N, C-alpha and C positions, 0 to 999 in steps of 0.2 A: 599314895591317895591316902588319909586319913579320915578317923571317925567312920561314920556309917552311912549308907544312904539305903532310903526305902524303894524296893524295887515295888511297881503298881502297874505294871505293864502286862500281865498274864505270863504264861510259861514258857521259859528262857530254852530256846534251843541252841545255843551256841554264844558263844564268847571268846574274845582274844584283844590281841593289840594292835596297836599301827605302829607306821616304821616311826611315829612321832610320840609315841610312849601315851595313847591315849586308848583305854579299855574300850573297846565295842562290846555291846550284849543285843543281842537280836532276838525276838519274842516269834512264839507260833505266828501271829499276824502279819509278820514280815516290817513289825517295828524295829526300827533300830536307833540305839543311843549311844554316844561317846561321851566318855567322861573324862578330862583332864585331872590332872594329880589333885586338884583343890575340891572333885567333886561334882563341879560344875558340867551343865550336862546339853548338849545338841541332841534333838530328838529327829529322826528323819523315818521315811517309808519307804518299803519297796514296794508299793503301787496296790491299786484297788484288785487287782488280780491273786496278788499274795497272799491279802488279806481275805479273801473271798474262799480262795482252794486251801489257804494252810501250808505253812512251811513246815518240814517234815527233818530236814539236816541241811548243815551250810558249814561251808569252808570259809574262817575269815584270812586273810593275809593281807601285809603290810598298809598292802594302797587298795584294797576293798574284798566285795565278798560272793560269794555266789552262792546262791540258794537253789535248795530242789525242794518244789513245791508236791502237794498231795498225787496231783494232775502229772506229774514225771518233767513238769517242766524245769529248765533250770535258767535263773534271772540273776545277771551279774548288775555289778554298780562298781565303775572304777572309779576312786578316789571317795574322799569322804566331807564333799560339800553338799550330800543331798542329790546328788545327780540322778536322772532318769533312769531308770532299771532297763539293762535290755536281755530281749528273749532271748536264749541260748538256743542249740539243737536241741530237740527234744527224743533222748535216748529209745525210746518203745517203739518210738515211727521208724528208727533207721536199724531194729534187732533183725536178725536173721532166722530166730529162735521160733 
């Protein structure tokens, strides 16, 4: 990626790379952008739940993202085509503490 890009989407929670060398940037409201090497991007969302609750952490891997919301819910998106996020098991509901 050459040049600069203006970020206007709030606090960045995590960024990483896809397997096809696109930069993924995820913000606290669950909005994520995929930047190609020319600086062009596609924007997607983790949905209304992520926007309402807020994202506090995430892990970006080559083929998707798993995000952790402020209500301790895990949301996963597989692939980078803007698919619907899946809710994974809630860790706080399964704790024996």
